[in-house]
C-alpha positions as CSV (number, residue, x, y, z in Angstrom):
1,M,0.1,0.0,0.1
2,P,1.0,3.5,-0.7
3,E,2.1,5.9,2.2
4,K,-0.8,8.7,0.5
5,L,-3.6,6.9,-1.2
6,P,-4.5,8.7,-4.7
7,K,-7.7,11.2,-4.3
8,R,-9.9,9.4,-7.3
9,L,-10.7,6.1,-8.0
10,P,-8.7,4.2,-11.2
11,P,-10.1,4.3,-14.7
12,K,-13.1,2.0,-15.4
13,R,-12.0,-1.9,-16.7
14,E,-13.4,-4.0,-19.5
15,V,-14.6,-6.2,-16.8
16,D,-17.3,-5.3,-14.8
17,H,-17.6,-7.6,-11.3
18,R,-20.8,-8.3,-9.5
19,I,-22.0,-10.1,-6.7
20,E,-25.0,-12.5,-7.5
21,L,-27.6,-12.7,-4.5
22,I,-29.4,-15.8,-3.3
23,T,-32.6,-15.3,-2.8
24,N,-33.9,-15.5,1.3
25,A,-30.3,-16.4,2.4
26,Q,-30.2,-15.5,6.2
27,P,-26.8,-13.7,6.9
28,P,-24.2,-15.0,9.7
29,T,-24.4,-13.6,12.9
30,R,-21.8,-13.1,15.1
31,A,-21.1,-10.8,18.2
32,P,-18.7,-7.9,17.0
33,C,-14.7,-8.1,18.2
34,Q,-13.9,-5.3,21.0
35,M,-11.2,-2.8,19.7
36,L,-8.5,-1.0,22.0
37,P,-9.9,2.8,22.2
38,S,-6.6,3.8,20.5
39,K,-7.0,1.4,17.5
40,L,-10.6,2.3,17.2
41,E,-10.0,5.8,17.1
42,K,-7.2,5.3,14.4
43,W,-9.4,3.0,12.2
44,Q,-12.3,5.9,12.4
45,G,-9.7,8.2,11.1
46,Q,-8.6,6.0,8.1
47,L,-12.6,5.2,7.5
48,K,-13.5,9.4,7.3
49,E,-10.3,9.8,5.1
50,L,-11.9,7.2,2.9
51,L,-15.5,8.1,2.9
52,D,-14.3,12.0,2.2
53,I,-12.0,11.1,-0.8
54,D,-15.5,8.8,-2.2
55,F,-13.1,5.4,-2.0
56,I,-15.8,4.1,0.1
57,R,-19.4,4.8,0.6
58,P,-21.9,4.0,3.8
59,S,-23.0,0.7,3.3
60,K,-27.0,0.2,3.1
61,A,-26.6,-3.7,3.4
62,P,-28.8,-5.2,6.4
63,F,-24.9,-7.0,7.4
64,G,-21.4,-6.4,7.0
65,A,-17.9,-8.1,6.5
66,P,-15.5,-8.2,9.0
67,V,-12.5,-5.3,9.1
68,L,-9.2,-6.9,8.8
69,F,-5.7,-5.2,9.8
70,Q,-2.2,-6.0,8.8
71,R,1.0,-4.0,10.5
72,K,3.4,-2.5,7.6
73,H,6.7,-4.3,7.7
74,D,9.2,-1.7,7.8
């Protein structure tokens, strides 16, 4: 990952991916994992930055996916 993210999305490609949904499928449920307040604050800052530059948008889905963090190797 670059130190600083680009301010716009890459150009549109020939392939347009999509997700086929299964009718009447039930989402898996599980309690969210707890996060240290310092890490939560850092995560919220990164999330806000990505929302501000339109890399992501708020989900309208009835359920979500876990977020995974990986430390950078210096």
